[in-house]
C-alpha positions in Angstrom: 0.0 0.1 0.1 1.3 3.1 -0.4 3.0 3.0 -4.1 2.8 3.7 -7.2 2.1 1.2 -9.6 1.3 0.5 -13.3 -2.5 -0.3 -14.1 -4.1 -1.3 -17.0 -8.1 -0.3 -17.6 -10.2 -3.1 -18.1 -13.6 -1.9 -17.9 -16.0 1.3 -17.2 -18.8 1.5 -15.4 -20.7 4.7 -13.8 -18.7 4.7 -10.3 -15.7 3.7 -11.6 -12.7 2.0 -13.9 -11.7 -1.4 -12.8 -8.4 -2.3 -13.9 -5.3 -4.8 -13.6 -2.9 -4.1 -10.9 0.8 -5.2 -10.6 2.0 -5.2 -7.1 4.7 -6.8 -5.7 4.8 -9.3 -8.7 1.0 -10.3 -8.0 -1.8 -9.2 -10.7 -4.8 -8.0 -8.7 -8.4 -6.9 -9.9 -8.3 -3.1 -9.2 -11.2 -0.7 -8.6 -10.8 3.0 -9.2 -14.0 4.9 -7.7 -15.0 7.7 -9.3 -13.6 10.1 -6.9 -10.3 8.6 -7.0 -10.0 9.3 -10.7 -9.2 13.2 -10.3 -10.0 16.4 -8.0 -13.4 17.8 -8.9 -16.3 16.3 -10.3 -16.3 13.9 -12.9 -19.7 13.0 -15.2 -18.4 10.9 -17.5 -15.1 8.4 -16.6 -14.6 7.9 -20.2 -13.3 11.5 -20.5 -10.6 10.4 -18.6 -9.6 7.3 -18.8 -10.4 4.5 -21.7 -10.2 0.3 -21.8 -6.7 -0.3 -22.2 -5.3 2.8 -20.7 -2.2 2.2 -18.9 -1.7 5.0 -16.1 -0.2 5.3 -13.1 -1.9 4.6 -9.9 -1.6 4.9 -6.2 -2.5 1.7 -3.9 -4.7 2.6 -1.9 -5.6 -0.8 -0.1 -5.0 -4.3 -0.9 -7.3 -7.5 0.1 -5.2 -10.4 -0.5 -7.9 -12.8 0.3 -10.1 -11.4 -2.3 -7.0 -10.6 -4.6 -8.6 -7.4 -4.8 -7.4 -3.3 -4.9 -8.5 0.1 -4.2 -6.1 2.3 -6.6 -6.4 6.2 -7.0 -5.5 8.3 -10.1 -5.6 11.4 -8.4 -3.3 10.8 -5.4 -0.3 9.1 -7.7 1.1 13.0 -7.5 0.0 14.1 -4.3 
């Protein structure tokens, strides 16, 4: 947690974007909640990311048992 990793956007939803994130050599299914895309209001996630995009993401938390991670784009340079 607290590290910056490369994430690949795999799907978009109204509430955020799903991604694959390699953290410490293991690939996790990640969620970037709409509030973690950028500072300010986001009405359309596709204005910021698209499926297939590779971005730098900040690891908020990791659930080892569920193989899931919470990722932020806006915290990368914070």
